[in-house]
C-alpha positions in Angstrom: 0.0 0.0 0.0 1.1 3.5 -0.7 1.7 5.7 2.3 -0.6 8.7 2.4 2.1 11.2 3.2 4.3 9.9 0.4 1.4 10.0 -2.0 1.0 13.7 -1.1 4.6 14.3 -2.3 4.0 12.5 -5.5 0.7 14.3 -6.2 2.1 17.7 -5.4 5.2 17.1 -7.7 2.9 16.0 -10.5 0.6 19.0 -10.2 3.6 21.4 -9.9 4.8 19.9 -13.2 1.4 20.1 -14.9 1.1 16.3 -15.1 -2.2 14.6 -14.9 -2.7 12.4 -11.8 -4.7 9.2 -12.2 -5.4 7.0 -9.2 -5.7 3.3 -10.1 -8.4 1.1 -8.6 -6.2 -2.0 -8.7 -2.6 -2.6 -7.8 0.0 -2.3 -10.5 1.0 -5.8 -11.8 4.7 -5.0 -11.7 4.7 -3.8 -8.1 5.6 -7.1 -6.4 8.9 -5.9 -5.0 7.3 -2.7 -3.8 5.5 -4.7 -1.1 8.9 -6.0 0.1 10.3 -2.5 0.6 7.2 -1.1 2.2 7.5 -3.6 5.0 10.3 -1.3 6.5 9.9 2.0 4.7 7.1 4.5 3.9 6.8 4.8 0.1 4.6 5.6 -2.8 4.8 3.8 -6.2 3.9 5.9 -9.2 4.4 5.5 -12.9 4.8 7.8 -15.9 2.3 6.8 -18.5 3.7 6.0 -21.9 0.3 6.1 -23.6 -2.6 3.7 -24.1 -1.1 2.4 -27.3 2.2 1.5 -25.6 2.8 -2.2 -24.7 2.8 -2.7 -20.9 6.0 -2.4 -18.9 7.9 -5.8 -18.9 6.2 -6.8 -22.2 8.7 -8.0 -24.8 7.6 -5.2 -27.2 7.9 -2.4 -24.6 10.4 0.3 -25.6 10.9 3.0 -23.0 10.0 6.4 -24.5 12.9 8.7 -23.9 10.5 11.6 -23.9 9.5 10.5 -20.4 12.9 11.1 -18.9 12.4 14.8 -18.4 9.1 14.5 -16.7 10.5 11.7 -14.5 13.4 13.8 -13.5 11.2 16.7 -12.7 9.0 14.4 -10.6 11.9 13.2 -8.5 13.3 16.7 -8.2 10.0 17.9 -6.9 9.7 15.1 -4.4 13.2 15.6 -3.1 12.7 19.3 -2.8 9.5 18.7 -0.7 11.2 16.2 1.6 14.1 18.7 2.1 11.6 21.5 2.9 12.6 23.6 -0.1 
């Protein structure tokens, strides 16, 4: 399960970067190791959507769209800035 306070960091970073936030009704299929880490640490798992026409992550035909790198970096910069109180 995502931690509510960590979710807040993710949602704020997304909104600050004008990214759409979609909350899923079901767990992400590739999140099995996420449960392992959240036994000991608060966390929030989020993904950057590659589009509805993109094969799913871990599919043999999936090719990471390099265009997502910038928004991913901005997300992590935003999350880090919040946790450091900046």
